[in-house]
C-alpha positions in Angstrom: 2.6 -2.5 -24.1 1.8 -4.0 -20.7 2.5 -7.6 -20.0 -1.1 -8.6 -20.1 -4.3 -6.9 -21.1 -7.7 -8.1 -19.8 -11.1 -6.6 -20.4 -12.7 -4.9 -17.4 -16.2 -3.4 -16.8 -16.8 -1.0 -14.0 -20.4 -2.1 -13.7 -19.5 -5.6 -12.6 -22.4 -7.5 -11.0 -21.9 -9.0 -7.6 -24.1 -11.0 -5.2 -25.3 -9.2 -2.1 -25.8 -12.6 -0.5 -22.2 -13.6 -1.3 -20.7 -10.5 0.4 -23.3 -10.1 3.2 -20.9 -11.4 5.9 -17.7 -10.1 4.4 -15.6 -7.5 6.2 -13.2 -5.0 4.5 -10.7 -3.0 6.4 -9.8 0.3 4.8 -6.6 2.2 5.7 -4.2 4.7 4.1 -1.2 6.9 4.7 -2.9 10.3 4.0 -4.9 10.2 7.3 -8.4 9.2 8.2 -9.9 12.6 7.1 -8.4 12.4 3.6 -10.8 12.7 0.6 -9.4 9.5 -1.0 -10.1 7.2 2.0 -13.6 8.6 2.5 -14.5 8.1 -1.1 -13.0 4.6 -1.0 -14.9 3.5 2.1 -18.2 4.8 0.7 -17.6 3.1 -2.6 -16.9 -0.3 -0.9 -19.8 -0.2 1.6 -22.4 -1.9 -0.7 -20.0 -4.9 -1.0 -19.3 -5.7 2.7 -19.1 -4.3 6.2 -16.4 -1.6 5.9 -14.4 -0.4 8.9 -11.8 2.4 8.6 -8.7 2.3 10.7 -6.2 4.9 9.5 -3.5 7.3 10.8 -4.5 10.4 12.7 -2.5 12.6 10.4 -0.7 12.5 7.1 2.0 9.8 7.1 3.0 9.8 3.4 6.4 8.1 2.6 6.9 6.6 6.0 7.3 3.2 4.4 6.8 0.3 6.8 7.7 2.0 10.0 6.1 0.7 13.2 6.0 2.3 16.6 7.8 0.2 19.2 9.2 2.9 21.5 6.1 5.0 22.3 2.5 4.3 23.1 -0.2 4.6 20.5 -3.6 6.3 21.0 -6.6 4.9 19.3 -9.7 7.2 18.9 -13.1 6.3 17.6 -14.2 9.1 15.2 -17.7 10.1 14.0 -19.0 7.6 11.5 -18.8 8.1 7.8 -22.2 7.9 6.2 -23.0 6.0 3.0 -26.0 4.7 1.1 -25.4 1.3 2.8 -25.4 2.8 6.3 -22.8 4.2 8.8 -19.2 3.2 8.5 -17.1 2.8 11.7 -14.0 5.1 11.7 -11.0 4.9 14.0 -7.8 6.9 14.0 -4.3 5.9 15.3 -1.7 8.4 16.2 0.9 6.4 14.4 2.0 5.0 11.0 -0.1 3.2 8.4 1.5 -0.1 9.5 0.5 0.8 13.2 -3.0 1.3 12.0 -3.4 -2.0 10.3 -1.7 -3.8 13.2 -4.1 -2.2 15.6 -7.1 -3.0 13.4 -6.2 -6.7 13.1 -5.0 -7.3 16.6 -7.3 -5.1 18.6 -10.2 -3.2 16.9 -11.3 -6.3 14.8 -9.6 -9.0 16.9 -12.8 -11.0 17.1 -14.1 -10.1 13.6 -12.5 -11.9 10.7 -11.2 -9.6 7.9 -11.7 -10.8 4.4 -9.8 -8.0 2.6 -7.7 -4.9 3.3 -7.8 -2.0 0.9 -5.3 0.8 1.4 -5.9 4.1 -0.3 -7.0 5.8 -2.4 -3.6 7.5 -2.3 -3.4 11.1 -3.3 -0.7 10.5 -5.9 0.8 7.5 -7.7 2.9 4.6 -6.2 4.8 3.4 -9.2 8.1 1.5 -9.5 10.5 2.2 -6.7 7.8 4.2 -4.8 6.6 0.9 -3.3 9.6 0.9 -1.0 8.8 4.3 0.4 5.0 4.3 0.3 2.9 4.2 3.5 -0.1 3.2 1.3 1.6 0.1 0.0 3.1 -0.6 3.5 -0.3 -0.6 5.1 -1.4 -3.3 2.7 1.9 -5.2 3.2 1.4 -5.2 7.0 -1.9 -6.9 6.3 -0.2 -9.6 4.2 2.4 -10.2 6.9 -0.5 -10.7 9.4 -2.3 -13.1 7.0 -5.0 -11.0 5.4 -5.3 -10.5 1.7 -4.6 -6.8 0.7 -4.5 -4.4 -2.1 -3.1 -0.8 -2.4 -4.7 1.7 -4.7 -3.4 5.1 -5.8 -4.6 7.9 -8.1 -1.7 9.1 -10.3 -2.4 12.8 -10.1 -0.8 15.8 -8.4 -3.8 18.0 -7.8 -7.5 18.3 -8.7 -8.2 14.8 -7.6 -11.2 13.1 -9.1 -11.6 9.8 -7.2 -14.9 8.7 -8.8 -13.3 6.6 -11.7 -10.9 5.0 -9.3 -13.8 4.2 -6.9 -15.9 2.7 -9.7 -13.0 0.5 -10.6 -12.0 -0.6 -7.1 -15.6 -1.5 -6.3 -15.8 -3.8 -9.3 -12.3 -5.2 -8.7 -12.9 -5.9 -5.0 -16.2 -7.7 -5.8 -14.1 -10.1 -7.9 -11.5 -10.5 -5.1 -14.1 -11.3 -2.5 -15.5 -14.0 -4.8 -12.1 -15.3 -5.8 -9.7 -15.1 -2.8 -6.2 -13.9 -3.4 -3.4 -16.5 -2.9 -1.6 -16.1 0.4 1.2 -13.7 0.5 0.3 -11.7 -2.6 -0.2 -8.0 -2.5 -1.8 -6.2 -5.4 -0.5 -2.6 -6.1 -3.1 -0.7 -8.2 -2.5 2.6 -9.9 -5.2 4.5 -11.7 -4.3 7.3 -14.2 -5.8 10.7 -13.8 -7.5 10.2 -17.1 -8.4 6.6 -18.1 -8.1 6.3 -21.8 -8.0 2.5 -22.1 -10.9 0.2 -21.2 -8.6 -2.7 -20.6 -6.7 -3.5 -17.4 -2.9 -3.8 -17.6 -1.2 -6.5 -15.5 2.3 -5.1 -15.1 5.7 -5.4 -13.5 7.3 -2.6 -11.4 8.8 0.0 -13.6 11.6 2.6 -12.9 11.2 6.3 -12.7 13.3 9.2 -11.4 13.0 12.1 -9.1 15.3 15.1 -9.0 17.7 14.7 -6.0 17.3 18.0 -4.2 18.6 19.0 -0.8 17.5 22.5 0.2 19.4 24.2 3.1 17.6 26.8 5.2 18.4 28.6 8.5 15.8 28.9 11.3 15.3 32.1 13.4 17.9 30.9 15.9 20.6 30.6 13.2 20.5 26.8 13.1 20.5 25.1 9.7 17.9 22.6 8.6 17.2 20.8 5.4 14.3 19.7 3.1 15.0 16.7 0.9 13.1 15.1 -1.9 12.7 16.3 -5.5 10.1 16.4 -8.3 9.1 13.7 -10.8 11.8 13.5 -13.4 10.4 11.1 -16.0 10.2 7.3 -16.3 12.2 4.7 -18.1 10.4 3.5 -21.2 10.2 -0.2 -20.4 7.5 -2.3 -21.9 5.2 -4.2 -19.5 5.7 -1.9 -16.6 3.4 0.1 -14.4 5.0 3.4 -15.4 4.5 2.7 -19.1 0.9 1.5 -18.6 -0.1 4.6 -16.7 1.5 6.8 -19.4 -0.6 5.0 -22.0 -3.8 5.5 -20.0 -4.3 2.0 -18.5 -5.2 1.1 -15.0 -2.2 -0.9 -13.8 -2.3 -3.9 -11.4 1.1 -5.2 -10.2 1.3 -8.3 -8.0 4.1 -8.0 -5.3 5.9 -10.6 -3.3 7.1 -10.3 0.3 10.2 -12.4 -0.5 13.0 -10.0 -1.6 15.6 -12.7 -1.9 17.7 -12.5 -5.0 17.8 -16.2 -5.8 20.1 -15.8 -8.8 22.8 -14.5 -6.4 22.8 -17.5 -4.0 25.1 -19.8 -6.1 27.6 -16.9 -6.7 27.7 -16.0 -3.0 28.4 -19.6 -2.1 31.6 -19.5 -4.1 33.2 -16.7 -2.1 36.0 -17.6 0.2 36.0 -15.2 3.1 39.0 -15.7 5.4 40.8 -14.1 8.4 37.8 -12.9 10.3 38.3 -15.2 13.3 34.9 -16.8 13.1 36.1 -20.1 14.6 37.8 -18.2 17.5 34.6 -16.2 18.2 32.5 -19.4 18.1 34.8 -21.1 20.6 34.7 -18.1 23.0 30.9 -18.0 22.8 30.7 -21.8 23.5 33.0 -21.4 26.5 30.9 -18.5 27.9 27.7 -20.6 27.6 29.3 -23.3 29.7 
């Protein structure tokens, strides 16, 4: 069972007055034209002013890469229309983290952002996926820059139906706008393809496996090249985890920290006696050079 089960209702009431001045930045890693981000932006538009700033093309699994050695091109795209009015859309020819960085520090530099929502990803981001995911990294970039953020993914491989996820995220974000997230907390949300439980599962990261494939090919000029990355190969049956919750039909919400320090290892590391690496000599040489 998940760590904590709380009741949810997708028809959550919210105050138009409360959210009238709120701004939500929407981004993703599948690109600004992806079905998931368009559905997400339209679903959130009744809650707040929604602005989309997302990659020009698919950037899945680029993790937290940021472009420091080449220029970026920002393009304003045709607006996305919703019942609440037109939604501004911008594309960045870079990574998800580039997109959020550009949004906060340029596009919306003079417009406070209340919440970043990254997604809806075409596929799950469970367990170890959070280290590779561009969707999660877009949200993480927001946290690093001081803006509350969530990442949301639909755990499906094809025939994506984003409507249940949109209904949930609209209700969930209304709560988050009314009750601000603590600083430095990122919420990773996964929605099963078929929701069979009405409760919300608050979970820890699980563990799952992929097959470890390396496929060698040869191009028309006789040069070899490789495709890496395998297929889903099952999850570890650990109670209270996101993988387990999704398998049981729950929507999973996992709070993530930015601090990756393994505190339990600090005392043990302090007992190590590392010798014969000439630290003192190097320090003395550096001190002499500085003079």
